[in-house]
C-alpha positions in Angstrom: -6.5 17.1 3.0 -4.7 18.1 6.1 -0.9 18.3 6.3 -0.8 15.3 8.7 -3.0 13.2 6.4 -0.7 14.1 3.4 2.3 13.1 5.4 0.6 9.8 6.2 -0.1 9.2 2.5 3.6 9.9 1.7 4.8 7.4 4.3 2.4 4.8 2.9 3.6 5.5 -0.6 7.2 5.1 0.5 6.3 1.7 2.1 4.7 0.6 -1.1 7.8 1.8 -3.0 9.9 -0.3 -0.7 7.8 -3.4 -1.4 8.2 -2.7 -5.2 12.0 -2.5 -4.9 12.2 -5.7 -2.8 9.9 -7.5 -5.4 12.0 -6.2 -8.3 15.2 -7.6 -6.9 13.7 -10.9 -5.9 13.7 -10.5 -2.1 9.9 -10.9 -2.1 8.2 -13.7 -4.0 4.7 -13.2 -5.3 3.4 -15.2 -2.3 5.3 -13.1 0.2 4.3 -9.9 -1.5 0.6 -10.9 -1.3 0.9 -11.4 2.4 2.6 -8.0 2.8 -0.1 -6.3 0.7 -2.9 -8.0 2.7 -1.5 -6.3 5.8 -0.9 -3.1 4.0 -4.5 -2.6 2.8 -6.0 -3.4 6.2 -5.5 0.2 7.1 -7.5 3.2 6.0 -4.5 5.3 5.1 -3.2 2.7 2.6 -6.6 2.4 1.0 -7.0 6.2 0.7 -3.5 6.5 -0.8 -4.2 3.8 -3.4 -7.5 5.4 -4.3 -5.7 8.7 -4.8 -2.5 7.5 -6.4 -3.3 4.1 -7.9 -4.0 5.5 -11.4 -0.5 7.0 -11.5 1.1 3.9 -10.2 -0.7 1.8 -12.9 0.4 4.1 -15.7 4.0 4.0 -14.5 4.1 0.3 -14.0 2.5 -0.5 -17.3 5.4 1.3 -18.9 7.8 -0.9 -17.0 8.9 -4.5 -17.3 7.0 -7.7 -16.5 7.7 -7.5 -12.8 6.4 -4.0 -12.6 3.2 -5.1 -14.3 2.8 -8.1 -12.0 3.4 -5.9 -9.0 0.7 -3.4 -9.9 -1.7 -6.2 -10.7 -1.1 -7.7 -7.3 -1.5 -4.4 -5.6 -4.8 -3.8 -7.4 -6.0 -7.3 -6.5 -5.1 -6.9 -2.9 -6.7 -3.5 -2.7 -9.9 -4.8 -4.2 -10.0 -7.8 -1.9 -9.4 -5.6 1.2 -12.3 -3.3 0.2 -14.6 -6.3 -0.5 -13.7 -7.7 2.9 -15.1 -4.7 4.7 -14.2 -1.5 6.4 -10.5 -0.6 7.0 -9.0 -0.7 10.4 -9.3 2.7 12.1 -6.1 4.7 12.3 -4.3 4.3 15.7 -2.9 7.7 16.6 0.5 6.9 18.1 0.7 10.2 19.9 -2.7 9.6 21.5 -1.8 6.1 22.9 -2.2 5.9 26.6 0.6 3.3 27.0 3.3 5.8 26.0 5.5 7.2 28.7 
């Protein structure tokens, strides 16, 4: 894995961690979390990150409380649904966008 791809996976993991924290404190309902995860797993980086790190997240969340277990179950369901829906969206390289000045 390249350094750039590793950095992308780290950012994706941080985004997922933020969703977890917002879910834990009640700022995201199950329904809102499902919408966020649907968008999250449209991208190839998020899918790669979950393929690579999902087992560790599952082990950690299974040792947590009920909300942690619900969270990881929803993440798994969203990931599987995204994969079943078809290929991920291609990565848009921000630095290669022609509309930047």
